Biopython code that builds the backbone (N, CA, C, O; Angstrom):
import numpy as np
from Bio.PDB.StructureBuilder import StructureBuilder

atoms = [
    (1, "MET", "N", (25.131, 237.501, 85.131)),
    (1, "MET", "CA", (25.298, 236.453, 84.146)),
    (1, "MET", "C", (26.499, 236.798, 83.262)),
    (1, "MET", "O", (26.476, 237.818, 82.574)),
    (2, "PRO", "N", (27.525, 235.985, 83.268)),
    (2, "PRO", "CA", (28.708, 236.276, 82.453)),
    (2, "PRO", "C", (28.399, 236.122, 80.962)),
    (2, "PRO", "O", (27.574, 235.303, 80.556)),
    (3, "ILE", "N", (29.075, 236.920, 80.182)),
    (3, "ILE", "CA", (28.859, 236.887, 78.738)),
    (3, "ILE", "C", (30.034, 236.193, 78.057)),
    (3, "ILE", "O", (31.193, 236.432, 78.395)),
    (4, "GLU", "N", (29.721, 235.345, 77.108)),
    (4, "GLU", "CA", (30.766, 234.648, 76.360)),
    (4, "GLU", "C", (31.214, 235.550, 75.211)),
    (4, "GLU", "O", (30.416, 235.924, 74.352)),
    (5, "LEU", "N", (32.496, 235.889, 75.209)),
    (5, "LEU", "CA", (33.037, 236.759, 74.173)),
    (5, "LEU", "C", (33.723, 235.944, 73.084)),
    (5, "LEU", "O", (34.364, 234.927, 73.352)),
    (6, "ALA", "N", (33.573, 236.414, 71.861)),
    (6, "ALA", "CA", (34.301, 235.819, 70.738)),
    (6, "ALA", "C", (35.749, 236.294, 70.808)),
    (6, "ALA", "O", (36.074, 237.160, 71.620)),
    (7, "GLU", "N", (36.609, 235.749, 69.983)),
    (7, "GLU", "CA", (38.022, 236.144, 69.983)),
    (7, "GLU", "C", (38.215, 237.621, 69.665)),
    (7, "GLU", "O", (39.197, 238.222, 70.100)),
    (8, "ASN", "N", (37.289, 238.214, 68.911)),
    (8, "ASN", "CA", (37.391, 239.628, 68.555)),
    (8, "ASN", "C", (36.902, 240.563, 69.665)),
    (8, "ASN", "O", (36.969, 241.783, 69.519)),
    (9, "GLY", "N", (36.412, 240.000, 70.768)),
    (9, "GLY", "CA", (35.952, 240.796, 71.899)),
    (9, "GLY", "C", (34.473, 241.113, 71.894)),
    (9, "GLY", "O", (33.967, 241.691, 72.856)),
    (10, "LEU", "N", (33.766, 240.751, 70.835)),
    (10, "LEU", "CA", (32.320, 240.983, 70.764)),
    (10, "LEU", "C", (31.580, 239.834, 71.448)),
    (10, "LEU", "O", (32.093, 238.717, 71.512)),
    (11, "PRO", "N", (30.372, 240.105, 71.962)),
    (11, "PRO", "CA", (29.591, 239.013, 72.540)),
    (11, "PRO", "C", (29.298, 237.951, 71.477)),
    (11, "PRO", "O", (28.803, 238.274, 70.397)),
    (12, "GLN", "N", (29.595, 236.717, 71.774)),
    (12, "GLN", "CA", (29.350, 235.616, 70.835)),
    (12, "GLN", "C", (27.878, 235.568, 70.440)),
    (12, "GLN", "O", (27.547, 235.249, 69.298)),
    (13, "SER", "N", (27.000, 235.883, 71.384)),
    (13, "SER", "CA", (25.559, 235.823, 71.135)),
    (13, "SER", "C", (25.078, 236.869, 70.135)),
    (13, "SER", "O", (23.959, 236.765, 69.633)),
    (14, "SER", "N", (25.897, 237.871, 69.834)),
    (14, "SER", "CA", (25.475, 238.932, 68.917)),
    (14, "SER", "C", (25.812, 238.628, 67.458)),
    (14, "SER", "O", (25.509, 239.429, 66.574)),
    (15, "GLN", "N", (26.423, 237.503, 67.203)),
    (15, "GLN", "CA", (26.858, 237.177, 65.840)),
    (15, "GLN", "C", (25.706, 237.245, 64.838)),
    (15, "GLN", "O", (25.909, 237.686, 63.707)),
    (16, "TRP", "N", (24.524, 236.828, 65.219)),
    (16, "TRP", "CA", (23.371, 236.825, 64.315)),
    (16, "TRP", "C", (22.968, 238.226, 63.860)),
    (16, "TRP", "O", (22.277, 238.372, 62.852)),
    (17, "LEU", "N", (23.394, 239.262, 64.595)),
    (17, "LEU", "CA", (23.052, 240.640, 64.237)),
    (17, "LEU", "C", (23.868, 241.175, 63.057)),
    (17, "LEU", "O", (23.556, 242.237, 62.519)),
    (18, "PHE", "N", (24.898, 240.453, 62.660)),
    (18, "PHE", "CA", (25.824, 240.935, 61.631)),
    (18, "PHE", "C", (25.982, 239.924, 60.491)),
    (18, "PHE", "O", (27.106, 239.517, 60.196)),
    (19, "PRO", "N", (24.888, 239.509, 59.842)),
    (19, "PRO", "CA", (24.989, 238.446, 58.841)),
    (19, "PRO", "C", (25.824, 238.813, 57.617)),
    (19, "PRO", "O", (26.407, 237.935, 56.980)),
    (20, "GLU", "N", (25.886, 240.092, 57.285)),
    (20, "GLU", "CA", (26.622, 240.499, 56.084)),
    (20, "GLU", "C", (28.093, 240.814, 56.351)),
    (20, "GLU", "O", (28.821, 241.194, 55.435)),
    (21, "TYR", "N", (28.529, 240.660, 57.592)),
    (21, "TYR", "CA", (29.916, 240.922, 57.978)),
    (21, "TYR", "C", (30.632, 239.615, 58.307)),
    (21, "TYR", "O", (30.004, 238.620, 58.668)),
    (22, "ASP", "N", (31.935, 239.639, 58.178)),
    (22, "ASP", "CA", (32.758, 238.524, 58.647)),
    (22, "ASP", "C", (32.935, 238.761, 60.150)),
    (22, "ASP", "O", (33.822, 239.503, 60.572)),
    (23, "PHE", "N", (32.092, 238.130, 60.935)),
    (23, "PHE", "CA", (32.034, 238.392, 62.375)),
    (23, "PHE", "C", (33.391, 238.243, 63.049)),
    (23, "PHE", "O", (33.741, 239.050, 63.911)),
    (24, "ALA", "N", (34.149, 237.240, 62.678)),
    (24, "ALA", "CA", (35.452, 236.985, 63.308)),
    (24, "ALA", "C", (36.425, 238.141, 63.103)),
    (24, "ALA", "O", (37.342, 238.330, 63.903)),
    (25, "ARG", "N", (36.234, 238.909, 62.042)),
    (25, "ARG", "CA", (37.142, 240.026, 61.745)),
    (25, "ARG", "C", (36.633, 241.376, 62.235)),
    (25, "ARG", "O", (37.320, 242.385, 62.077)),
    (26, "MET", "N", (35.453, 241.410, 62.820)),
    (26, "MET", "CA", (34.902, 242.684, 63.299)),
    (26, "MET", "C", (35.676, 243.161, 64.521)),
    (26, "MET", "O", (35.883, 242.410, 65.474)),
    (27, "ASN", "N", (36.091, 244.399, 64.478)),
    (27, "ASN", "CA", (36.840, 245.028, 65.558)),
    (27, "ASN", "C", (35.910, 246.011, 66.268)),
    (27, "ASN", "O", (35.303, 246.847, 65.599)),
    (28, "PRO", "N", (35.773, 245.945, 67.604)),
    (28, "PRO", "CA", (34.867, 246.844, 68.315)),
    (28, "PRO", "C", (35.155, 248.334, 68.105)),
    (28, "PRO", "O", (34.243, 249.153, 68.220)),
    (29, "ASP", "N", (36.392, 248.697, 67.803)),
    (29, "ASP", "CA", (36.705, 250.111, 67.547)),
    (29, "ASP", "C", (36.355, 250.502, 66.116)),
    (29, "ASP", "O", (35.692, 251.514, 65.888)),
    (30, "LYS", "N", (36.792, 249.717, 65.176)),
    (30, "LYS", "CA", (36.581, 250.024, 63.758)),
    (30, "LYS", "C", (35.102, 249.956, 63.366)),
    (30, "LYS", "O", (34.645, 250.744, 62.538)),
    (31, "TYR", "N", (34.367, 249.035, 63.948)),
    (31, "TYR", "CA", (32.963, 248.825, 63.598)),
    (31, "TYR", "C", (32.002, 249.357, 64.668)),
    (31, "TYR", "O", (30.869, 248.886, 64.769)),
    (32, "ALA", "N", (32.440, 250.317, 65.452)),
    (32, "ALA", "CA", (31.630, 250.814, 66.572)),
    (32, "ALA", "C", (30.235, 251.257, 66.140)),
    (32, "ALA", "O", (29.253, 250.933, 66.807)),
    (33, "GLY", "N", (30.138, 251.988, 65.042)),
    (33, "GLY", "CA", (28.835, 252.491, 64.595)),
    (33, "GLY", "C", (27.828, 251.393, 64.325)),
    (33, "GLY", "O", (26.695, 251.455, 64.801)),
    (34, "VAL", "N", (28.231, 250.394, 63.568)),
    (34, "VAL", "CA", (27.306, 249.309, 63.240)),
    (34, "VAL", "C", (27.016, 248.447, 64.470)),
    (34, "VAL", "O", (25.902, 247.944, 64.623)),
    (35, "ILE", "N", (27.993, 248.275, 65.332)),
    (35, "ILE", "CA", (27.783, 247.500, 66.563)),
    (35, "ILE", "C", (26.774, 248.214, 67.456)),
    (35, "ILE", "O", (25.848, 247.587, 67.972)),
    (36, "LEU", "N", (26.948, 249.520, 67.640)),
    (36, "LEU", "CA", (25.996, 250.296, 68.444)),
    (36, "LEU", "C", (24.599, 250.218, 67.836)),
    (36, "LEU", "O", (23.623, 249.978, 68.547)),
    (37, "GLU", "N", (24.504, 250.417, 66.541)),
    (37, "GLU", "CA", (23.211, 250.381, 65.862)),
    (37, "GLU", "C", (22.494, 249.054, 66.075)),
    (37, "GLU", "O", (21.334, 249.035, 66.486)),
    (38, "ARG", "N", (23.166, 247.961, 65.803)),
    (38, "ARG", "CA", (22.516, 246.648, 65.854)),
    (38, "ARG", "C", (22.158, 246.242, 67.280)),
    (38, "ARG", "O", (21.066, 245.725, 67.520)),
    (39, "ILE", "N", (23.064, 246.469, 68.227)),
    (39, "ILE", "CA", (22.777, 246.039, 69.601)),
    (39, "ILE", "C", (21.733, 246.945, 70.249)),
    (39, "ILE", "O", (20.879, 246.451, 70.985)),
    (40, "LEU", "N", (21.774, 248.252, 70.002)),
    (40, "LEU", "CA", (20.748, 249.135, 70.569)),
    (40, "LEU", "C", (19.379, 248.840, 69.975)),
    (40, "LEU", "O", (18.369, 248.991, 70.662)),
    (41, "ASN", "N", (19.321, 248.428, 68.727)),
    (41, "ASN", "CA", (18.049, 248.097, 68.081)),
    (41, "ASN", "C", (17.504, 246.742, 68.509)),
    (41, "ASN", "O", (16.317, 246.622, 68.812)),
    (42, "ARG", "N", (18.365, 245.706, 68.539)),
    (42, "ARG", "CA", (17.851, 244.348, 68.691)),
    (42, "ARG", "C", (18.642, 243.462, 69.630)),
    (42, "ARG", "O", (18.407, 242.255, 69.687)),
    (43, "GLY", "N", (19.571, 244.037, 70.362)),
    (43, "GLY", "CA", (20.397, 243.230, 71.249)),
    (43, "GLY", "C", (19.688, 242.833, 72.537)),
    (43, "GLY", "O", (18.683, 243.429, 72.923)),
    (44, "SER", "N", (20.232, 241.818, 73.189)),
    (44, "SER", "CA", (19.703, 241.370, 74.486)),
    (44, "SER", "C", (20.231, 242.287, 75.590)),
    (44, "SER", "O", (21.121, 243.104, 75.355)),
    (45, "TRP", "N", (19.680, 242.145, 76.786)),
    (45, "TRP", "CA", (20.150, 242.964, 77.910)),
    (45, "TRP", "C", (21.606, 242.653, 78.248)),
    (45, "TRP", "O", (22.353, 243.545, 78.648)),
    (46, "VAL", "N", (22.002, 241.426, 78.093)),
    (46, "VAL", "CA", (23.402, 241.054, 78.350)),
    (46, "VAL", "C", (24.310, 241.766, 77.346)),
    (46, "VAL", "O", (25.369, 242.271, 77.718)),
    (47, "GLU", "N", (23.905, 241.809, 76.087)),
    (47, "GLU", "CA", (24.690, 242.499, 75.061)),
    (47, "GLU", "C", (24.706, 244.008, 75.293)),
    (47, "GLU", "O", (25.711, 244.669, 75.033)),
    (48, "ILE", "N", (23.606, 244.544, 75.775)),
    (48, "ILE", "CA", (23.553, 245.981, 76.080)),
    (48, "ILE", "C", (24.480, 246.301, 77.249)),
    (48, "ILE", "O", (25.152, 247.333, 77.243)),
    (49, "ARG", "N", (24.523, 245.428, 78.245)),
    (49, "ARG", "CA", (25.467, 245.636, 79.359)),
    (49, "ARG", "C", (26.902, 245.637, 78.832)),
    (49, "ARG", "O", (27.717, 246.461, 79.245)),
    (50, "TRP", "N", (27.210, 244.712, 77.918)),
    (50, "TRP", "CA", (28.541, 244.681, 77.296)),
    (50, "TRP", "C", (28.814, 245.999, 76.566)),
    (50, "TRP", "O", (29.914, 246.546, 76.647)),
    (51, "LEU", "N", (27.802, 246.502, 75.854)),
    (51, "LEU", "CA", (27.932, 247.765, 75.126)),
    (51, "LEU", "C", (28.276, 248.900, 76.089)),
    (51, "LEU", "O", (29.164, 249.705, 75.809)),
    (52, "LEU", "N", (27.578, 248.964, 77.216)),
    (52, "LEU", "CA", (27.850, 250.000, 78.226)),
    (52, "LEU", "C", (29.244, 249.845, 78.818)),
    (52, "LEU", "O", (29.946, 250.836, 79.017)),
    (53, "ASP", "N", (29.646, 248.623, 79.100)),
    (53, "ASP", "CA", (30.990, 248.380, 79.647)),
    (53, "ASP", "C", (32.085, 248.713, 78.638)),
    (53, "ASP", "O", (33.159, 249.181, 79.014)),
    (54, "THR", "N", (31.815, 248.472, 77.368)),
    (54, "THR", "CA", (32.823, 248.662, 76.323)),
    (54, "THR", "C", (32.940, 250.113, 75.874)),
    (54, "THR", "O", (34.047, 250.641, 75.770)),
    (55, "TYR", "N", (31.807, 250.762, 75.607)),
    (55, "TYR", "CA", (31.828, 252.114, 75.045)),
    (55, "TYR", "C", (31.518, 253.203, 76.069)),
    (55, "TYR", "O", (31.922, 254.353, 75.894)),
    (56, "GLY", "N", (30.810, 252.852, 77.127)),
    (56, "GLY", "CA", (30.446, 253.830, 78.145)),
    (56, "GLY", "C", (29.194, 254.606, 77.769)),
    (56, "GLY", "O", (28.889, 254.801, 76.592)),
    (57, "LYS", "N", (28.486, 255.039, 78.784)),
    (57, "LYS", "CA", (27.222, 255.749, 78.593)),
    (57, "LYS", "C", (27.404, 257.035, 77.784)),
    (57, "LYS", "O", (26.577, 257.360, 76.932)),
    (58, "ARG", "N", (28.481, 257.758, 78.052)),
    (58, "ARG", "CA", (28.720, 259.034, 77.359)),
    (58, "ARG", "C", (28.893, 258.830, 75.848)),
    (58, "ARG", "O", (28.302, 259.566, 75.057)),
    (59, "GLU", "N", (29.694, 257.841, 75.440)),
    (59, "GLU", "CA", (29.916, 257.573, 74.009)),
    (59, "GLU", "C", (28.642, 257.071, 73.334)),
    (59, "GLU", "O", (28.350, 257.435, 72.195)),
    (60, "ILE", "N", (27.896, 256.243, 74.038)),
    (60, "ILE", "CA", (26.640, 255.735, 73.479)),
    (60, "ILE", "C", (25.661, 256.889, 73.285)),
    (60, "ILE", "O", (25.017, 256.989, 72.241)),
    (61, "ALA", "N", (25.549, 257.755, 74.281)),
    (61, "ALA", "CA", (24.661, 258.918, 74.174)),
    (61, "ALA", "C", (25.093, 259.826, 73.023)),
    (61, "ALA", "O", (24.251, 260.342, 72.288)),
    (62, "LYS", "N", (26.379, 260.017, 72.871)),
    (62, "LYS", "CA", (26.905, 260.839, 71.768)),
    (62, "LYS", "C", (26.506, 260.233, 70.421)),
    (62, "LYS", "O", (26.095, 260.955, 69.513)),
    (63, "TRP", "N", (26.625, 258.914, 70.291)),
    (63, "TRP", "CA", (26.251, 258.244, 69.050)),
    (63, "TRP", "C", (24.745, 258.361, 68.800)),
    (63, "TRP", "O", (24.326, 258.660, 67.681)),
    (64, "VAL", "N", (23.932, 258.127, 69.834)),
    (64, "VAL", "CA", (22.472, 258.224, 69.681)),
    (64, "VAL", "C", (22.086, 259.648, 69.282)),
    (64, "VAL", "O", (21.231, 259.841, 68.418)),
    (65, "ARG", "N", (22.705, 260.633, 69.901)),
    (65, "ARG", "CA", (22.424, 262.040, 69.595)),
    (65, "ARG", "C", (22.755, 262.361, 68.132)),
    (65, "ARG", "O", (21.999, 263.068, 67.465)),
    (66, "SER", "N", (23.868, 261.847, 67.641)),
    (66, "SER", "CA", (24.324, 262.166, 66.284)),
    (66, "SER", "C", (23.725, 261.274, 65.196)),
    (66, "SER", "O", (23.433, 261.752, 64.099)),
    (67, "HIS", "N", (23.540, 259.999, 65.485)),
    (67, "HIS", "CA", (23.154, 259.043, 64.439)),
    (67, "HIS", "C", (21.862, 258.280, 64.716)),
    (67, "HIS", "O", (21.308, 257.655, 63.811)),
    (68, "GLY", "N", (21.383, 258.324, 65.942)),
    (68, "GLY", "CA", (20.237, 257.497, 66.313)),
    (68, "GLY", "C", (18.973, 257.767, 65.531)),
    (68, "GLY", "O", (18.240, 256.836, 65.200)),
    (69, "TYR", "N", (18.702, 259.038, 65.225)),
    (69, "TYR", "CA", (17.477, 259.386, 64.498)),
    (69, "TYR", "C", (17.401, 258.642, 63.164)),
    (69, "TYR", "O", (16.326, 258.194, 62.763)),
    (70, "ARG", "N", (18.528, 258.510, 62.482)),
    (70, "ARG", "CA", (18.556, 257.849, 61.175)),
    (70, "ARG", "C", (18.756, 256.347, 61.264)),
    (70, "ARG", "O", (18.213, 255.602, 60.449)),
    (71, "ARG", "N", (19.528, 255.893, 62.241)),
    (71, "ARG", "CA", (19.984, 254.498, 62.210)),
    (71, "ARG", "C", (19.271, 253.559, 63.178)),
    (71, "ARG", "O", (19.437, 252.343, 63.090)),
    (72, "LEU", "N", (18.484, 254.103, 64.093)),
    (72, "LEU", "CA", (17.693, 253.254, 64.987)),
    (72, "LEU", "C", (16.236, 253.326, 64.554)),
    (72, "LEU", "O", (15.794, 254.336, 64.008)),
    (73, "ASP", "N", (15.486, 252.243, 64.801)),
    (73, "ASP", "CA", (14.061, 252.356, 64.506)),
    (73, "ASP", "C", (13.446, 253.327, 65.518)),
    (73, "ASP", "O", (14.029, 253.586, 66.570)),
    (74, "LYS", "N", (12.277, 253.856, 65.196)),
    (74, "LYS", "CA", (11.685, 254.926, 66.024)),
    (74, "LYS", "C", (11.508, 254.516, 67.482)),
    (74, "LYS", "O", (11.783, 255.298, 68.392)),
    (75, "ARG", "N", (11.057, 253.306, 67.693)),
    (75, "ARG", "CA", (10.838, 252.846, 69.064)),
    (75, "ARG", "C", (12.154, 252.795, 69.840)),
    (75, "ARG", "O", (12.231, 253.285, 70.966)),
    (76, "ALA", "N", (13.185, 252.206, 69.239)),
    (76, "ALA", "CA", (14.495, 252.118, 69.902)),
    (76, "ALA", "C", (15.087, 253.507, 70.111)),
    (76, "ALA", "O", (15.641, 253.792, 71.173)),
    (77, "PHE", "N", (14.974, 254.373, 69.105)),
    (77, "PHE", "CA", (15.515, 255.727, 69.234)),
    (77, "PHE", "C", (14.863, 256.462, 70.403)),
    (77, "PHE", "O", (15.557, 257.054, 71.230)),
    (78, "ASN", "N", (13.549, 256.425, 70.474)),
    (78, "ASN", "CA", (12.854, 257.118, 71.562)),
    (78, "ASN", "C", (13.162, 256.495, 72.921)),
    (78, "ASN", "O", (13.294, 257.212, 73.913)),
    (79, "TYR", "N", (13.277, 255.185, 72.975)),
    (79, "TYR", "CA", (13.624, 254.516, 74.224)),
    (79, "TYR", "C", (15.000, 254.967, 74.706)),
    (79, "TYR", "O", (15.146, 255.390, 75.854)),
    (80, "TRP", "N", (16.018, 254.882, 73.835)),
    (80, "TRP", "CA", (17.377, 255.238, 74.243)),
    (80, "TRP", "C", (17.524, 256.736, 74.487)),
    (80, "TRP", "O", (18.296, 257.153, 75.351)),
    (81, "ARG", "N", (16.799, 257.529, 73.743)),
    (81, "ARG", "CA", (16.825, 258.976, 73.989)),
    (81, "ARG", "C", (16.313, 259.261, 75.402)),
    (81, "ARG", "O", (16.890, 260.072, 76.128)),
    (82, "ASN", "N", (15.243, 258.597, 75.778)),
    (82, "ASN", "CA", (14.673, 258.766, 77.113)),
    (82, "ASN", "C", (15.603, 258.204, 78.187)),
    (82, "ASN", "O", (15.852, 258.867, 79.194)),
    (83, "MET", "N", (16.117, 256.993, 77.986)),
    (83, "MET", "CA", (16.984, 256.348, 78.977)),
    (83, "MET", "C", (18.295, 257.102, 79.195)),
    (83, "MET", "O", (18.833, 257.114, 80.303)),
    (84, "LEU", "N", (18.809, 257.732, 78.135)),
    (84, "LEU", "CA", (20.087, 258.437, 78.227)),
    (84, "LEU", "C", (19.917, 259.933, 78.479)),
    (84, "LEU", "O", (20.902, 260.669, 78.542)),
    (85, "GLY", "N", (18.670, 260.385, 78.622)),
    (85, "GLY", "CA", (18.410, 261.792, 78.923)),
    (85, "GLY", "C", (18.773, 262.742, 77.791)),
    (85, "GLY", "O", (19.222, 263.860, 78.041)),
    (86, "ILE", "N", (18.585, 262.313, 76.564)),
    (86, "ILE", "CA", (18.942, 263.133, 75.403)),
    (86, "ILE", "C", (17.759, 264.013, 75.024)),
    (86, "ILE", "O", (16.681, 263.518, 74.696)),
    (87, "LYS", "N", (17.974, 265.311, 75.071)),
    (87, "LYS", "CA", (16.918, 266.260, 74.713)),
    (87, "LYS", "C", (17.121, 266.794, 73.288)),
    (87, "LYS", "O", (16.155, 266.981, 72.549)),
    (88, "ARG", "N", (18.380, 267.035, 72.910)),
    (88, "ARG", "CA", (18.684, 267.568, 71.582)),
    (88, "ARG", "C", (19.408, 266.488, 70.781)),
    (88, "ARG", "O", (20.282, 265.787, 71.291)),
    (89, "TYR", "N", (19.021, 266.378, 69.522)),
    (89, "TYR", "CA", (19.628, 265.376, 68.655)),
    (89, "TYR", "C", (19.625, 265.877, 67.217)),
    (89, "TYR", "O", (18.918, 266.826, 66.880)),
    (90, "THR", "N", (20.419, 265.230, 66.377)),
    (90, "THR", "CA", (20.573, 265.625, 64.984)),
    (90, "THR", "C", (19.479, 265.002, 64.126)),
    (90, "THR", "O", (19.260, 263.791, 64.144)),
    (91, "VAL", "N", (18.794, 265.869, 63.371)),
    (91, "VAL", "CA", (17.792, 265.430, 62.406)),
    (91, "VAL", "C", (18.343, 265.750, 61.018)),
    (91, "VAL", "O", (18.784, 266.875, 60.782)),
    (92, "PRO", "N", (18.329, 264.790, 60.096)),
    (92, "PRO", "CA", (18.849, 265.060, 58.753)),
    (92, "PRO", "C", (18.070, 266.192, 58.082)),
    (92, "PRO", "O", (16.871, 266.336, 58.320)),
    (93, "PRO", "N", (18.730, 266.994, 57.250)),
    (93, "PRO", "CA", (18.075, 268.136, 56.600)),
    (93, "PRO", "C", (16.815, 267.752, 55.825)),
    (93, "PRO", "O", (15.838, 268.499, 55.830)),
    (94, "TRP", "N", (16.828, 266.590, 55.156)),
    (94, "TRP", "CA", (15.659, 266.199, 54.373)),
    (94, "TRP", "C", (14.448, 265.891, 55.239)),
    (94, "TRP", "O", (13.321, 265.907, 54.745)),
    (95, "GLU", "N", (14.657, 265.613, 56.509)),
    (95, "GLU", "CA", (13.543, 265.369, 57.427)),
    (95, "GLU", "C", (12.936, 266.679, 57.921)),
    (95, "GLU", "O", (11.776, 266.712, 58.330)),
    (96, "ARG", "N", (13.703, 267.739, 57.885)),
    (96, "ARG", "CA", (13.223, 269.042, 58.361)),
    (96, "ARG", "C", (12.350, 269.739, 57.330)),
    (96, "ARG", "O", (11.604, 270.656, 57.674)),
    (97, "ILE", "N", (12.430, 269.325, 56.079)),
    (97, "ILE", "CA", (11.658, 269.951, 54.999)),
    (97, "ILE", "C", (10.317, 269.237, 54.903)),
    (97, "ILE", "O", (10.240, 268.098, 54.442)),
    (98, "LYS", "N", (9.285, 269.901, 55.334)),
    (98, "LYS", "CA", (7.945, 269.294, 55.283)),
    (98, "LYS", "C", (6.920, 270.319, 54.907)),
    (98, "LYS", "O", (5.734, 270.001, 54.813)),
]
sb = StructureBuilder()
sb.init_structure("model")
sb.init_model(0)
sb.init_chain("A")
sb.init_seg("    ")
for serial, (resi, resn, name, xyz) in enumerate(atoms, 1):
    if name == "N":
        sb.init_residue(resn, " ", resi, " ")
    sb.init_atom(name, np.array(xyz, "f"), 0.0, 1.0, " ", f" {name:<3s}", serial, name[0])
structure = sb.get_structure()
């Protein structure tokens, strides 16, 4: 199923994920962190395929390893950790103090 891209190169269907941003001005390189966060959390399979084609599995895994614990909901984090084969990941210091 082909994906309709906006002029900025993002999937047009993902616009609803970024209500506080000027979607037309979002750049996939400059806004990579927020794009990864929103699409991995709530994106469609078509948008996830776009994410894989755009950033690649290695970059996505690197982001999930470094930022996923804090920026993805628990269900999404555990799903992507499992799907990407991530065993070690970064936990913020305040989470380690219990």
